[in-house]
ChimeraX commands (.cxc) that place a marker at each C-alpha (Angstrom):
marker #1 position 65.31,108.64,128.74 radius 0.5
marker #1 position 65.10,107.77,125.02 radius 0.5
marker #1 position 66.96,110.96,124.12 radius 0.5
marker #1 position 69.66,110.15,126.66 radius 0.5
marker #1 position 70.05,106.68,125.10 radius 0.5
marker #1 position 70.30,108.21,121.61 radius 0.5
marker #1 position 73.01,110.57,122.84 radius 0.5
marker #1 position 74.89,107.64,124.36 radius 0.5
marker #1 position 74.68,105.65,121.12 radius 0.5
marker #1 position 75.81,108.67,119.08 radius 0.5
marker #1 position 78.71,109.36,121.44 radius 0.5
marker #1 position 79.79,105.73,121.29 radius 0.5
marker #1 position 79.66,105.77,117.49 radius 0.5
marker #1 position 81.66,109.00,117.28 radius 0.5
marker #1 position 84.30,107.67,119.67 radius 0.5
marker #1 position 85.26,105.02,117.13 radius 0.5
marker #1 position 85.94,107.50,114.32 radius 0.5
marker #1 position 89.68,107.65,115.02 radius 0.5
marker #1 position 89.98,104.06,113.76 radius 0.5
marker #1 position 89.06,103.06,110.22 radius 0.5
marker #1 position 85.41,101.99,110.04 radius 0.5
marker #1 position 84.95,98.25,109.63 radius 0.5
marker #1 position 88.64,97.45,109.58 radius 0.5
marker #1 position 91.08,95.03,111.09 radius 0.5
marker #1 position 94.01,97.08,112.37 radius 0.5
marker #1 position 97.41,95.53,113.00 radius 0.5
marker #1 position 98.52,95.18,116.61 radius 0.5
marker #1 position 100.89,97.98,117.64 radius 0.5
marker #1 position 103.95,96.50,119.33 radius 0.5
marker #1 position 106.78,98.93,118.66 radius 0.5
marker #1 position 104.93,101.89,117.13 radius 0.5
marker #1 position 102.19,104.30,118.16 radius 0.5
marker #1 position 99.40,105.72,116.03 radius 0.5
marker #1 position 99.97,109.44,115.40 radius 0.5
marker #1 position 96.25,110.06,115.80 radius 0.5
marker #1 position 96.04,108.79,119.37 radius 0.5
marker #1 position 99.47,109.22,120.98 radius 0.5
marker #1 position 99.56,111.64,123.91 radius 0.5
marker #1 position 101.45,114.88,123.38 radius 0.5
marker #1 position 103.95,114.14,126.18 radius 0.5
marker #1 position 104.71,110.70,124.70 radius 0.5
marker #1 position 105.03,112.16,121.20 radius 0.5
marker #1 position 107.60,114.69,122.42 radius 0.5
marker #1 position 109.82,111.82,123.66 radius 0.5
marker #1 position 110.10,110.13,120.25 radius 0.5
marker #1 position 113.21,110.47,118.05 radius 0.5
marker #1 position 113.70,113.96,116.56 radius 0.5
marker #1 position 110.64,115.33,118.36 radius 0.5
marker #1 position 110.45,118.10,120.93 radius 0.5
marker #1 position 107.63,119.76,122.87 radius 0.5
marker #1 position 106.97,122.46,120.26 radius 0.5
marker #1 position 106.85,120.03,117.33 radius 0.5
marker #1 position 104.68,117.61,119.31 radius 0.5
marker #1 position 102.21,120.41,120.05 radius 0.5
marker #1 position 102.14,121.38,116.35 radius 0.5
marker #1 position 101.54,117.77,115.30 radius 0.5
marker #1 position 98.71,117.33,117.82 radius 0.5
marker #1 position 97.07,120.52,116.50 radius 0.5
marker #1 position 96.96,119.06,112.97 radius 0.5
marker #1 position 95.20,115.82,113.95 radius 0.5
marker #1 position 93.42,113.79,112.81 radius 0.5
marker #1 position 95.64,112.58,109.98 radius 0.5
marker #1 position 93.72,110.78,107.25 radius 0.5
marker #1 position 96.89,109.34,105.76 radius 0.5
marker #1 position 100.54,108.93,106.60 radius 0.5
marker #1 position 101.25,111.52,103.90 radius 0.5
marker #1 position 99.32,114.04,106.00 radius 0.5
marker #1 position 101.53,113.17,108.97 radius 0.5
marker #1 position 104.59,113.47,106.76 radius 0.5
marker #1 position 103.51,116.98,105.73 radius 0.5
marker #1 position 103.02,117.94,109.39 radius 0.5
marker #1 position 106.59,116.81,110.07 radius 0.5
marker #1 position 108.09,118.59,107.06 radius 0.5
marker #1 position 110.40,120.62,109.30 radius 0.5
marker #1 position 112.34,117.38,109.90 radius 0.5
marker #1 position 114.70,116.00,107.29 radius 0.5
marker #1 position 113.56,113.02,105.24 radius 0.5
marker #1 position 116.08,110.84,107.09 radius 0.5
marker #1 position 114.82,112.03,110.49 radius 0.5
marker #1 position 111.20,111.35,109.48 radius 0.5
marker #1 position 112.16,107.87,108.28 radius 0.5
marker #1 position 113.78,107.17,111.66 radius 0.5
marker #1 position 110.72,108.53,113.47 radius 0.5
marker #1 position 108.38,106.25,111.49 radius 0.5
marker #1 position 109.96,103.27,113.23 radius 0.5
marker #1 position 108.09,104.53,116.34 radius 0.5
marker #1 position 105.19,106.63,114.97 radius 0.5
marker #1 position 102.85,106.09,112.02 radius 0.5
marker #1 position 99.32,106.36,110.66 radius 0.5
marker #1 position 98.14,102.88,109.59 radius 0.5
marker #1 position 97.63,102.55,105.83 radius 0.5
marker #1 position 94.75,100.86,104.04 radius 0.5
marker #1 position 96.17,97.79,102.31 radius 0.5
marker #1 position 93.73,98.19,99.42 radius 0.5
marker #1 position 94.07,101.90,98.68 radius 0.5
marker #1 position 97.54,102.91,99.88 radius 0.5
marker #1 position 99.66,104.59,97.24 radius 0.5
marker #1 position 103.15,103.39,96.37 radius 0.5
marker #1 position 104.50,106.39,98.27 radius 0.5
marker #1 position 102.56,105.49,101.42 radius 0.5
marker #1 position 103.66,101.85,101.32 radius 0.5
marker #1 position 107.28,102.86,100.81 radius 0.5
marker #1 position 107.05,105.09,103.90 radius 0.5
marker #1 position 106.83,101.93,106.02 radius 0.5
marker #1 position 110.34,101.57,107.45 radius 0.5
marker #1 position 112.50,99.02,105.63 radius 0.5
marker #1 position 109.95,98.38,102.87 radius 0.5
marker #1 position 111.43,98.54,99.39 radius 0.5
marker #1 position 110.22,98.02,95.86 radius 0.5
marker #1 position 110.10,94.22,96.14 radius 0.5
marker #1 position 107.80,94.29,99.16 radius 0.5
marker #1 position 105.78,97.09,97.55 radius 0.5
marker #1 position 105.05,94.72,94.65 radius 0.5
marker #1 position 104.04,91.95,97.06 radius 0.5
marker #1 position 101.71,94.23,99.03 radius 0.5
marker #1 position 99.97,95.29,95.82 radius 0.5
marker #1 position 99.90,91.86,94.16 radius 0.5
marker #1 position 97.41,90.44,96.65 radius 0.5
marker #1 position 94.87,93.27,96.53 radius 0.5
marker #1 position 92.10,93.42,97.43 radius 0.5
marker #1 position 92.73,92.30,100.99 radius 0.5
marker #1 position 89.57,91.16,102.72 radius 0.5
marker #1 position 91.18,90.63,106.14 radius 0.5
marker #1 position 94.51,90.74,107.93 radius 0.5
marker #1 position 94.54,86.94,107.79 radius 0.5
marker #1 position 94.99,87.24,104.04 radius 0.5
marker #1 position 97.88,89.69,104.58 radius 0.5
marker #1 position 99.48,87.16,106.97 radius 0.5
marker #1 position 99.06,84.29,104.54 radius 0.5
marker #1 position 100.38,86.13,101.47 radius 0.5
marker #1 position 103.12,88.35,102.92 radius 0.5
marker #1 position 104.14,85.53,105.28 radius 0.5
marker #1 position 105.43,83.71,102.20 radius 0.5
marker #1 position 108.21,86.29,101.91 radius 0.5
marker #1 position 109.14,87.19,105.49 radius 0.5
marker #1 position 109.47,85.47,108.86 radius 0.5
marker #1 position 106.94,85.81,111.69 radius 0.5
marker #1 position 108.86,88.61,113.41 radius 0.5
marker #1 position 108.96,90.73,110.26 radius 0.5
marker #1 position 105.32,89.95,109.52 radius 0.5
marker #1 position 104.33,91.19,113.00 radius 0.5
marker #1 position 106.40,94.34,112.46 radius 0.5
marker #1 position 104.78,95.05,109.09 radius 0.5
marker #1 position 101.28,94.38,110.42 radius 0.5
marker #1 position 101.60,97.37,112.77 radius 0.5
marker #1 position 101.61,99.74,109.80 radius 0.5
marker #1 position 98.52,98.49,107.96 radius 0.5
marker #1 position 94.84,97.77,108.18 radius 0.5
marker #1 position 92.45,95.75,106.05 radius 0.5
marker #1 position 88.87,96.88,105.46 radius 0.5
marker #1 position 86.30,94.23,106.32 radius 0.5
marker #1 position 83.29,95.44,104.35 radius 0.5
marker link #1:1,2 radius 0.2
marker link #1:2,3 radius 0.2
marker link #1:3,4 radius 0.2
marker link #1:4,5 radius 0.2
marker link #1:5,6 radius 0.2
marker link #1:6,7 radius 0.2
marker link #1:7,8 radius 0.2
marker link #1:8,9 radius 0.2
marker link #1:9,10 radius 0.2
marker link #1:10,11 radius 0.2
marker link #1:11,12 radius 0.2
marker link #1:12,13 radius 0.2
marker link #1:13,14 radius 0.2
marker link #1:14,15 radius 0.2
marker link #1:15,16 radius 0.2
marker link #1:16,17 radius 0.2
marker link #1:17,18 radius 0.2
marker link #1:18,19 radius 0.2
marker link #1:19,20 radius 0.2
marker link #1:20,21 radius 0.2
marker link #1:21,22 radius 0.2
marker link #1:22,23 radius 0.2
marker link #1:23,24 radius 0.2
marker link #1:24,25 radius 0.2
marker link #1:25,26 radius 0.2
marker link #1:26,27 radius 0.2
marker link #1:27,28 radius 0.2
marker link #1:28,29 radius 0.2
marker link #1:29,30 radius 0.2
marker link #1:30,31 radius 0.2
marker link #1:31,32 radius 0.2
marker link #1:32,33 radius 0.2
marker link #1:33,34 radius 0.2
marker link #1:34,35 radius 0.2
marker link #1:35,36 radius 0.2
marker link #1:36,37 radius 0.2
marker link #1:37,38 radius 0.2
marker link #1:38,39 radius 0.2
marker link #1:39,40 radius 0.2
marker link #1:40,41 radius 0.2
marker link #1:41,42 radius 0.2
marker link #1:42,43 radius 0.2
marker link #1:43,44 radius 0.2
marker link #1:44,45 radius 0.2
marker link #1:45,46 radius 0.2
marker link #1:46,47 radius 0.2
marker link #1:47,48 radius 0.2
marker link #1:48,49 radius 0.2
marker link #1:49,50 radius 0.2
marker link #1:50,51 radius 0.2
marker link #1:51,52 radius 0.2
marker link #1:52,53 radius 0.2
marker link #1:53,54 radius 0.2
marker link #1:54,55 radius 0.2
marker link #1:55,56 radius 0.2
marker link #1:56,57 radius 0.2
marker link #1:57,58 radius 0.2
marker link #1:58,59 radius 0.2
marker link #1:59,60 radius 0.2
marker link #1:60,61 radius 0.2
marker link #1:61,62 radius 0.2
marker link #1:62,63 radius 0.2
marker link #1:63,64 radius 0.2
marker link #1:64,65 radius 0.2
marker link #1:65,66 radius 0.2
marker link #1:66,67 radius 0.2
marker link #1:67,68 radius 0.2
marker link #1:68,69 radius 0.2
marker link #1:69,70 radius 0.2
marker link #1:70,71 radius 0.2
marker link #1:71,72 radius 0.2
marker link #1:72,73 radius 0.2
marker link #1:73,74 radius 0.2
marker link #1:74,75 radius 0.2
marker link #1:75,76 radius 0.2
marker link #1:76,77 radius 0.2
marker link #1:77,78 radius 0.2
marker link #1:78,79 radius 0.2
marker link #1:79,80 radius 0.2
marker link #1:80,81 radius 0.2
marker link #1:81,82 radius 0.2
marker link #1:82,83 radius 0.2
marker link #1:83,84 radius 0.2
marker link #1:84,85 radius 0.2
marker link #1:85,86 radius 0.2
marker link #1:86,87 radius 0.2
marker link #1:87,88 radius 0.2
marker link #1:88,89 radius 0.2
marker link #1:89,90 radius 0.2
marker link #1:90,91 radius 0.2
marker link #1:91,92 radius 0.2
marker link #1:92,93 radius 0.2
marker link #1:93,94 radius 0.2
marker link #1:94,95 radius 0.2
marker link #1:95,96 radius 0.2
marker link #1:96,97 radius 0.2
marker link #1:97,98 radius 0.2
marker link #1:98,99 radius 0.2
marker link #1:99,100 radius 0.2
marker link #1:100,101 radius 0.2
marker link #1:101,102 radius 0.2
marker link #1:102,103 radius 0.2
marker link #1:103,104 radius 0.2
marker link #1:104,105 radius 0.2
marker link #1:105,106 radius 0.2
marker link #1:106,107 radius 0.2
marker link #1:107,108 radius 0.2
marker link #1:108,109 radius 0.2
marker link #1:109,110 radius 0.2
marker link #1:110,111 radius 0.2
marker link #1:111,112 radius 0.2
marker link #1:112,113 radius 0.2
marker link #1:113,114 radius 0.2
marker link #1:114,115 radius 0.2
marker link #1:115,116 radius 0.2
marker link #1:116,117 radius 0.2
marker link #1:117,118 radius 0.2
marker link #1:118,119 radius 0.2
marker link #1:119,120 radius 0.2
marker link #1:120,121 radius 0.2
marker link #1:121,122 radius 0.2
marker link #1:122,123 radius 0.2
marker link #1:123,124 radius 0.2
marker link #1:124,125 radius 0.2
marker link #1:125,126 radius 0.2
marker link #1:126,127 radius 0.2
marker link #1:127,128 radius 0.2
marker link #1:128,129 radius 0.2
marker link #1:129,130 radius 0.2
marker link #1:130,131 radius 0.2
marker link #1:131,132 radius 0.2
marker link #1:132,133 radius 0.2
marker link #1:133,134 radius 0.2
marker link #1:134,135 radius 0.2
marker link #1:135,136 radius 0.2
marker link #1:136,137 radius 0.2
marker link #1:137,138 radius 0.2
marker link #1:138,139 radius 0.2
marker link #1:139,140 radius 0.2
marker link #1:140,141 radius 0.2
marker link #1:141,142 radius 0.2
marker link #1:142,143 radius 0.2
marker link #1:143,144 radius 0.2
marker link #1:144,145 radius 0.2
marker link #1:145,146 radius 0.2
marker link #1:146,147 radius 0.2
marker link #1:147,148 radius 0.2
marker link #1:148,149 radius 0.2
marker link #1:149,150 radius 0.2
marker link #1:150,151 radius 0.2
marker link #1:151,152 radius 0.2
view
């Protein structure tokens, strides 16, 4: 019985590995996480097809959005940018590179500076408070989908 309980605890712990450990992840409203989307749903997204969806699934898990970007390298940069409105790998607010932050649709150099200015983020509440100074609630909710804040 004890061994069965250990297996259950281990299985439960492993099941959570697709999400960042000890993190607050933004609520997906209009996007899906590339690490968990079903193949059939992935194939329905802009510029995707069944063969590309299968190839993307085979390369999971993606540690970063740059890994996803590499898996989608057969698409043009413009097509990938359009796809990222619907599909993404959440980025760590504290460690994301400039390139990763700029991959968030409609984020430019000004918002890149704002994201980085308030590091380290201790929680998404801090992201809301600081980034909410620059954008309205709708845009804040949209941006939140693309990020997570470690809660160590």
